[in-house]
Phi, psi and omega in degrees: 000157175268111190234127168269131183254135177234118180191165183227303189275183180301327181306327185276345187299314179302327178293317179294319178298319180295321179296317180291321180295329180279355176085015178291149178278113181246097184288337180196153173241132176257135174211171179293157177298156175302147181230149176291136182220161177080176181297326181274359179052048180280136181295121189235132178286147177291156183304324180294323177297316179300316179297315180298318180294327177297331180260010179059037178263131177302139181245131175242137183229063182290148177285341179207152172257000182268051178221154178297326181295317180295317180295320180293321177300316179294320179298321178293330177288339174052054179287145169282333185208145170246130178251128183240124179225105177051046181288319178096004176228147177278134179272122178289165183300326180299328178279318181302329184277353187288305184283143180301326180264010176076201181238132181247132180247140174257114185243139187269055171199172174267087183302145014273008178287142174058058169284144176124195191277340185235050186294326182292311183295317184289330175298320179286316179303326181270004176072026178297146178258356180212144172210202180170201180237138174234130167263136184226147173281112189293142171231193186287345180278178178264105179060036182252000185288167180299142179281134179255302179223159181211135174232140184251155172211153181278146173250102176300153188293344179251004181286134177275165177298323177299319179290320178295323175307312183293322178296313183289329178299315178291316181300320183299326179296320178292319178298319179298313184294324177293324178294314181295324177300321179288327174299315182294325182272357181059041179242011185289135175246144182244130181242115179300144177286151172273093187297334179293339181265005186292140170235163188239149183229082182289171178297148177280163176215162179294340178296343180276353190289316185300131182277136176252098187280001171282350177281163176301153186302319182293328178291320177295316178300317179293327176297315181299311184282333177288332180265004177262112030253351177217139004273355181090143176274143182229156175210160176263134180221110180051047177079002180248135175276127177250138167267127184257117184267321184217142179221174175211138178278133180230148177282331182236163181261049184270352184282159183300321184225110185214165179235135171277125183258176188297337181263009180087356176266172186241150171243119177277134177272104184275327181213126181226168181211126173274154179303130178080003181236167179281157176295145181215163177289164177301320179296317178297322179296318181291327179296335180272006182232166178290000000 
């Protein structure tokens, strides 16, 4: 099929790789503009752009799709289908109407749960034991389109959001390819979402980082793993701010470095990091202090 791909971060790369490996005609890839990163604020291309250039696919990085120019560019590309994976921009109706087969989105949750920009992190923050990938036929709403295909995966109790991201990224490529095969065979079925069951997953912020140890231990633990790898959970220890990367819930406080939480249970600090230093285990951190 002739497919225009829209995506930006690393999460979308396996989907683009799968499309190219399957031999689909991809006339262009749309992604967000390059952004300054690192201490030197060097202008850096997003991962999808790097992947597209490796496959010699033209890359377009418009600041908006809500312009006549963007719509005209897409019409000239004449896609049969547009695939959207973590693109970061809302597609206006004028764009949604261009391809004959519409626009398909790969979303990292079991819709209608966790609509929005942070479905992976919020599933972990809320202590979910299961999540997955949903492909949806896009409409004018945010993650409100009809469900096409769905794949599920388990969330182990110690898995971080960063680790779950990598699992779902790979899983999403398979879900997408199965969906496109059904489009080609004209066997696709659409299931409307139960909007009354919808939950939302807004973008994360650094304001969520400070740990509140008056909360139950499992809630503190879920905060740590849900905010790993960004923005990270933080706490104050003897006047020093620590970023806490990994924890474990314990019934007793026998571990070398632990916190008593609001429900009387303990959270062991397995991996922490001081500002300007490398991450270290709790034991390594204590060895460097009195």
